[in-house]
Residue frames relative to the residue before (quaternion, step in Angstrom):
aa qw qx qy qz dx dy dz
M 1.0000 0.0000 0.0000 0.0000 0.00 0.00 0.00
Y 0.3955 -0.7536 0.4960 0.1720 3.55 -0.98 0.93
F 0.0926 0.7910 -0.5942 0.1127 3.59 -0.31 1.28
V 0.2374 -0.7608 0.5885 0.1358 3.59 -0.48 1.17
T 0.7519 0.1763 -0.1124 0.6252 3.55 1.10 -0.77
P 0.5626 -0.6369 0.3936 0.3506 3.62 -0.96 0.75
P 0.4762 -0.6620 0.4910 0.3065 3.60 -0.97 0.79
P 0.6622 -0.5447 0.3363 0.3894 3.60 -1.11 0.64
F 0.6469 0.5395 -0.3469 0.4124 3.62 0.91 -0.81
A 0.6065 0.5670 -0.3637 0.4224 3.61 1.09 -0.62
R 0.6653 0.5089 -0.3070 0.4518 3.59 0.96 -0.81
V 0.6320 0.5583 -0.3294 0.4248 3.57 1.05 -0.74
L 0.7111 0.5049 -0.2554 0.4173 3.57 1.02 -0.80
H 0.6724 0.5058 -0.2957 0.4523 3.58 1.20 0.19
S 0.6135 -0.6146 0.3888 0.3077 3.51 -1.31 0.47
R 0.6939 -0.4531 0.3611 0.4276 3.54 -1.37 0.04
R 0.6939 0.4374 -0.2795 0.4991 3.60 1.16 -0.38
T 0.5406 0.5566 -0.4281 0.4633 3.57 1.17 0.55
W 0.1227 -0.8217 0.5563 0.0167 3.55 -0.74 1.10
W 0.1468 -0.7746 0.6130 0.0516 3.53 -0.80 1.13
K 0.7621 0.0392 0.0221 0.6458 3.53 1.28 -0.58
L 0.2911 -0.7707 0.5395 0.1740 3.59 -1.06 0.63
P 0.4814 -0.6722 0.4745 0.3019 3.59 -1.00 0.78
V 0.0611 0.7848 -0.6117 0.0787 3.57 -0.81 1.03
T 0.3826 -0.7247 0.5273 0.2246 3.55 -1.26 0.38
D 0.7562 0.2430 -0.1759 0.5816 3.58 1.27 -0.03
K 0.7255 -0.4660 0.3018 0.4066 3.59 -1.28 -0.20
K 0.2378 0.7597 -0.5563 0.2385 3.55 0.69 1.15
I 0.0069 -0.7648 0.6442 0.0105 3.55 -1.09 0.79
F 0.3521 -0.7594 0.5297 0.1370 3.55 -1.26 0.48
L 0.2005 -0.7998 0.5625 0.0607 3.54 -0.80 1.11
T 0.0039 0.8049 -0.5919 0.0416 3.57 -0.82 1.00
F 0.1772 -0.7580 0.6202 0.0974 3.53 -1.30 0.54
D 0.2022 -0.7875 0.5755 0.0877 3.55 -1.07 0.82
D 0.8458 0.3590 -0.2205 0.3274 3.46 -1.54 0.31
G 0.5876 0.5625 -0.3956 0.4264 3.63 1.17 -0.09
P 0.6337 0.0355 -0.6723 -0.3811 1.41 -2.39 -0.63
V 0.0652 -0.7645 0.6385 0.0597 3.55 -1.21 0.60
P 0.5454 -0.6804 0.3782 0.3107 3.61 -0.85 0.90
E 0.6297 0.5571 -0.3402 0.4211 3.59 1.16 -0.50
V 0.8030 0.2917 -0.1187 0.5059 3.61 1.11 -0.59
T 0.6570 0.5637 -0.3358 0.3713 3.59 0.76 -1.00
P 0.6646 0.4889 -0.3454 0.4471 3.68 0.80 -0.77
L 0.6243 0.5321 -0.3408 0.4593 3.59 1.06 -0.69
V 0.6434 0.5093 -0.3099 0.4803 3.57 1.00 -0.85
L 0.6501 0.5203 -0.3219 0.4506 3.60 0.90 -0.87
N 0.6571 0.5107 -0.3163 0.4553 3.58 0.97 -0.78
I 0.6281 0.5166 -0.3328 0.4773 3.59 1.04 -0.73
L 0.6574 0.5033 -0.3122 0.4658 3.58 0.92 -0.86
D 0.6248 0.5264 -0.3351 0.4694 3.59 1.02 -0.74
E 0.6390 0.5478 -0.3258 0.4306 3.56 0.95 -0.90
F 0.7615 0.3482 -0.1858 0.5141 3.57 1.00 -0.83
R 0.3777 -0.7508 0.4589 0.2884 3.58 1.33 0.02
V 0.4055 0.6927 -0.4715 0.3653 3.53 0.93 1.02
K 0.2257 -0.7435 0.6148 0.1351 3.53 -1.11 0.81
A 0.1048 -0.7986 0.5926 0.0112 3.56 -1.05 0.84
A 0.3924 -0.6608 0.5727 0.2852 3.53 -1.38 0.00
F 0.1757 -0.7876 0.5870 0.0652 3.56 -0.80 1.09
F 0.1709 -0.7646 0.6161 0.0817 3.56 -0.68 1.14
C 0.1383 -0.8661 0.4803 -0.0086 3.49 -0.13 1.42
V 0.4117 -0.6613 0.5738 0.2529 3.53 -1.18 0.73
G 0.5180 -0.6917 0.4082 0.2944 3.58 -0.68 1.10
E 0.6282 0.5463 -0.3388 0.4384 3.57 0.97 -0.80
N 0.6578 0.4899 -0.3079 0.4821 3.58 1.04 -0.76
V 0.6191 0.5336 -0.3426 0.4632 3.58 1.03 -0.73
F 0.6365 0.5370 -0.3203 0.4516 3.57 1.01 -0.85
H 0.7332 0.4348 -0.2416 0.4637 3.58 0.84 -0.98
Y 0.8002 0.2139 -0.0868 0.5535 3.58 1.06 -0.72
H 0.0551 0.8652 -0.4968 0.0402 3.54 0.93 0.92
P 0.6220 0.5201 -0.3750 0.4495 3.69 0.90 -0.62
L 0.6405 0.5125 -0.3257 0.4701 3.59 1.06 -0.69
F 0.6097 0.5313 -0.3383 0.4812 3.58 1.06 -0.72
Q 0.6575 0.5020 -0.3055 0.4715 3.58 0.95 -0.83
E 0.6160 0.5447 -0.3386 0.4573 3.58 1.11 -0.64
V 0.5953 0.5495 -0.3549 0.4666 3.59 1.06 -0.71
I 0.6809 0.4752 -0.2790 0.4824 3.57 0.89 -0.94
K 0.6361 0.5513 -0.3246 0.4313 3.58 0.94 -0.92
R 0.7090 0.4521 -0.2644 0.4723 3.57 1.02 -0.75
G 0.6311 -0.6218 0.2990 0.3544 3.56 1.26 0.34
H 0.5019 0.6538 -0.4271 0.3719 3.57 1.22 0.36
Q 0.4881 -0.6243 0.5191 0.3202 3.54 -1.27 0.44
C 0.1442 -0.7656 0.6167 0.1128 3.56 -1.25 0.45
G 0.0886 -0.7963 0.5978 0.0280 3.53 -1.13 0.73
N 0.5874 -0.5900 0.4544 0.3167 3.51 -1.38 0.38
H 0.0417 -0.8021 0.5955 -0.0185 3.59 -0.87 1.02
T 0.5936 -0.5441 0.2895 0.5174 3.53 1.35 0.64
Y 0.5874 -0.5970 0.4163 0.3539 3.57 -1.22 0.38
N 0.8208 0.2114 -0.0760 0.5252 3.59 0.95 -0.87
H 0.5130 -0.6662 0.4146 0.3481 3.61 1.17 0.53
L 0.1554 0.8413 -0.4969 0.1451 3.54 0.85 1.05
N 0.3818 -0.6628 0.5990 0.2368 3.51 -1.25 0.66
G 0.3977 -0.7604 0.4625 0.2229 3.58 -0.44 1.19
W 0.6337 0.5437 -0.3371 0.4349 3.58 1.05 -0.67
K 0.7434 0.3852 -0.2048 0.5070 3.58 1.16 -0.56
T 0.6795 0.4596 -0.2631 0.5078 3.58 1.30 0.14
S 0.4931 -0.6436 0.4853 0.3274 3.59 -0.93 0.81
T 0.6194 -0.5770 0.3809 0.3719 3.56 -1.13 0.61
P 0.6578 0.4937 -0.3469 0.4508 3.67 0.80 -0.78
Q 0.6605 0.5014 -0.3113 0.4641 3.58 0.93 -0.88
Y 0.6523 0.5245 -0.3148 0.4476 3.57 0.97 -0.86
L 0.6820 0.4857 -0.2894 0.4639 3.57 0.86 -0.95
D 0.6162 0.5314 -0.3431 0.4692 3.59 1.05 -0.67
N 0.6601 0.5127 -0.3024 0.4583 3.57 1.02 -0.82
V 0.6233 0.5194 -0.3279 0.4839 3.57 1.07 -0.72
E 0.6597 0.5063 -0.3049 0.4642 3.57 0.96 -0.88
K 0.6151 0.5375 -0.3484 0.4597 3.60 1.02 -0.73
C 0.6502 0.4983 -0.3068 0.4845 3.56 1.03 -0.78
R 0.6434 0.5429 -0.3265 0.4296 3.59 1.00 -0.79
Q 0.5650 0.5867 -0.3931 0.4268 3.58 1.15 -0.39
L 0.7270 0.3932 -0.2176 0.5192 3.58 1.24 -0.48
I 0.7731 0.2532 -0.1207 0.5689 3.58 1.13 -0.66
D 0.1702 -0.7932 0.5808 0.0677 3.56 -0.40 1.23
S 0.3597 0.7241 -0.4963 0.3160 3.55 0.05 1.30
S 0.3753 -0.7096 0.5503 0.2296 3.55 -1.18 0.61
L 0.5817 0.5721 -0.3651 0.4485 3.57 1.32 0.08
F 0.0066 0.7941 -0.6067 0.0358 3.56 -0.94 0.91
R 0.0259 -0.7642 0.6433 0.0382 3.54 -1.08 0.76
P 0.3622 -0.7375 0.5225 0.2278 3.60 -0.73 0.99
P 0.5002 -0.6330 0.4897 0.3306 3.61 -0.88 0.84
H 0.8246 0.1419 -0.1712 0.5201 3.55 -1.01 0.96
G 0.4897 -0.6686 0.4278 0.3608 3.61 1.26 -0.03
K 0.5724 0.6428 -0.3395 0.3793 3.57 1.30 0.14
L 0.1025 0.7722 -0.6153 0.1211 3.52 -0.76 1.19
R 0.4088 -0.6275 0.5908 0.3001 3.53 -1.19 0.60
R 0.6335 -0.5385 0.3867 0.3989 3.57 -1.18 0.51
S 0.6503 0.5201 -0.3205 0.4515 3.61 0.99 -0.81
Q 0.6357 0.5166 -0.3211 0.4753 3.58 1.07 -0.72
M 0.6479 0.5232 -0.3072 0.4605 3.54 0.95 -0.92
K 0.6576 0.5173 -0.3148 0.4481 3.57 0.91 -0.91
A 0.6815 0.4834 -0.2916 0.4656 3.59 0.90 -0.90
L 0.7055 0.4775 -0.2746 0.4460 3.58 0.86 -0.94
S 0.6464 0.5454 -0.3332 0.4167 3.58 0.99 -0.74
A 0.5551 0.5888 -0.3986 0.4317 3.60 1.24 -0.20
E 0.7984 0.2806 -0.1268 0.5174 3.59 1.14 -0.56
F 0.7748 0.2895 -0.1519 0.5411 3.59 1.19 -0.42
Q 0.3575 -0.5968 0.6479 0.3103 3.45 -1.44 0.20
I 0.2499 -0.7823 0.5561 0.1275 3.58 -0.62 1.13
I 0.1374 -0.8145 0.5631 0.0241 3.54 -0.50 1.25
Q 0.1097 -0.7673 0.6300 0.0483 3.55 -0.57 1.17
W 0.4661 -0.6802 0.4723 0.3113 3.63 -0.81 -0.81
S 0.4303 -0.6613 0.5528 0.2680 3.49 -1.38 0.34
V 0.8110 0.0977 0.0173 0.5766 3.57 1.01 -0.89
L 0.1546 -0.7771 0.6078 0.0535 3.54 -0.82 1.11
S 0.3840 -0.7715 0.4611 0.2114 3.58 -0.51 1.17
Y 0.2461 -0.7763 0.5209 0.2558 3.58 1.13 -0.70
D 0.2334 0.7982 -0.5212 0.1917 3.57 1.09 0.67
F 0.6186 0.5718 -0.3336 0.4231 3.60 1.21 -0.49
D 0.5885 0.5669 -0.3676 0.4440 3.61 1.26 -0.26
K 0.3164 -0.7977 0.4846 0.1696 3.57 -0.24 1.27
S 0.6359 0.5288 -0.3366 0.4503 3.59 1.19 -0.40
L 0.5914 0.5858 -0.3530 0.4271 3.57 1.29 -0.28
S 0.4247 -0.7097 0.4997 0.2574 3.56 -0.87 0.93
E 0.6526 -0.4996 0.4032 0.4024 3.53 -1.29 0.40
E 0.6714 0.5110 -0.3057 0.4412 3.59 0.91 -0.89
K 0.6600 0.4953 -0.3128 0.4704 3.58 0.97 -0.79
C 0.6271 0.5326 -0.3295 0.4631 3.56 1.00 -0.78
L 0.6564 0.4987 -0.3031 0.4781 3.57 0.94 -0.86
K 0.6467 0.5225 -0.3166 0.4566 3.58 0.95 -0.85
N 0.5908 0.5838 -0.3653 0.4204 3.59 1.02 -0.74
T 0.7270 0.4198 -0.2394 0.4878 3.56 1.00 -0.80
L 0.7178 0.4706 -0.2788 0.4309 3.59 0.74 -0.99
D 0.5993 0.5596 -0.3627 0.4428 3.60 1.17 -0.44
H 0.7688 0.3325 -0.1638 0.5212 3.60 1.21 -0.37
L 0.2570 0.7518 -0.5525 0.2519 3.55 0.96 0.89
E 0.2446 0.7477 -0.5777 0.2176 3.55 -0.30 1.29
P 0.5860 -0.5912 0.4085 0.3743 3.60 -0.98 0.74
G 0.8020 0.2937 -0.2315 0.4658 3.55 -1.00 0.90
N 0.5265 0.6571 -0.4138 0.3460 3.57 1.20 -0.25
I 0.2814 -0.7266 0.6096 0.1457 3.53 -1.21 0.79
F 0.1606 -0.8120 0.5593 0.0464 3.57 -0.57 1.21
V 0.1885 -0.7878 0.5791 0.0917 3.57 -1.06 0.81
F 0.0068 0.7136 -0.7003 0.0142 3.48 -1.06 1.05
H 0.3449 -0.7356 0.5453 0.2063 3.59 -1.29 0.02
D 0.1992 -0.7367 0.6293 0.1470 3.56 -1.04 0.81
S 0.3720 0.7137 -0.4783 0.3513 3.51 0.68 1.25
L 0.6602 -0.5119 0.3644 0.4115 3.56 -1.25 0.35
K 0.6418 0.5378 -0.3356 0.4314 3.59 0.94 -0.83
A 0.7298 0.4539 -0.2344 0.4543 3.56 1.02 -0.81
K 0.4350 0.7538 -0.4433 0.2144 3.59 1.19 -0.41
K 0.6325 0.5649 -0.3427 0.4042 3.59 0.86 -0.92
N 0.7731 0.3586 -0.1886 0.4880 3.56 0.88 -0.92
V 0.6864 0.5302 -0.3319 0.3710 3.58 0.73 -1.00
I 0.6618 0.5182 -0.3265 0.4324 3.61 0.91 -0.79
K 0.7086 0.4314 -0.2595 0.4944 3.59 1.07 -0.67
V 0.7232 0.4657 -0.2519 0.4435 3.57 0.94 -0.90
L 0.6135 0.6045 -0.3621 0.3565 3.58 0.90 -0.87
P 0.6988 0.4476 -0.3203 0.4570 3.68 0.70 -0.83
R 0.6384 0.5197 -0.3299 0.4621 3.58 1.04 -0.69
F 0.6343 0.5215 -0.3211 0.4719 3.55 1.05 -0.76
L 0.6661 0.5013 -0.3079 0.4585 3.58 0.85 -0.95
E 0.6719 0.5027 -0.3017 0.4525 3.57 0.86 -0.94
S 0.6823 0.4904 -0.2961 0.4541 3.61 0.86 -0.92
A 0.6530 0.5142 -0.3175 0.4565 3.57 0.93 -0.87
M 0.6663 0.4977 -0.3018 0.4661 3.58 0.95 -0.87
E 0.6288 0.5370 -0.3344 0.4521 3.59 1.02 -0.76
K 0.6914 0.4501 -0.2637 0.4998 3.57 1.17 -0.60
G 0.6244 -0.6062 0.3144 0.3792 3.57 1.25 0.26
F 0.4935 0.6493 -0.4407 0.3751 3.59 1.22 0.26
T 0.1826 -0.7525 0.6208 0.1225 3.54 -1.20 0.60
F 0.3507 -0.7244 0.5595 0.1980 3.55 -1.13 0.75
E 0.0820 -0.8195 0.5668 -0.0218 3.54 -0.71 1.15
P 0.5564 -0.5519 0.4786 0.3959 3.61 -1.22 0.36
L 0.5873 -0.5590 0.4374 0.3888 3.57 -1.17 0.52
S 0.0021 0.7831 -0.6202 0.0454 3.56 -0.82 1.03
I 0.1786 -0.8322 0.5212 0.0624 3.56 -0.23 1.32
P 0.4334 -0.7090 0.4862 0.2703 3.62 -0.71 1.01
S 0.5238 -0.6015 0.4932 0.3472 3.58 -1.17 0.55
L 0.3678 -0.7355 0.5311 0.2042 3.54 -1.01 0.88
């Protein structure tokens, strides 16, 4: 099913340490990337972000960090946040809780961060309860669907620009599947959002 914005039932099923949107008092929005780093895409994304002087949060797959550790260090060097996205990009609904938590911990050995995003946004309640004791779980407000190769550049851009609202968390991907769209759409999205007076900020989680 195609959900650009999360359905109401998804928000209800999560804890107080799960964030779909962040409280802000002005036109701040938050840019995030999933599934990297990969050498074919991540450097291109970093260069676009540098061009627009935007900082983002990269939710990295541990296996990719292991294979491309200098690239992961480059993400950090350029001033971006990094978060845990499991070691093997696991679907929580299809993985036992012990196995899932072990996979998150394996990723944490490479990524020292209190930020976690579940791949596909899917967590069992038991996984969410265990992880929320140690992580801020960052979901999203708007999913660009840049990873869908059948989606046109214009539709991908529309998915994001139709939902420009203060506090929203936007998801793109620095992955091979997303390359076709993200490299073309990202600069257009950044430019349009800025023209409308929005600023891109690092994720800042309120104290509970």
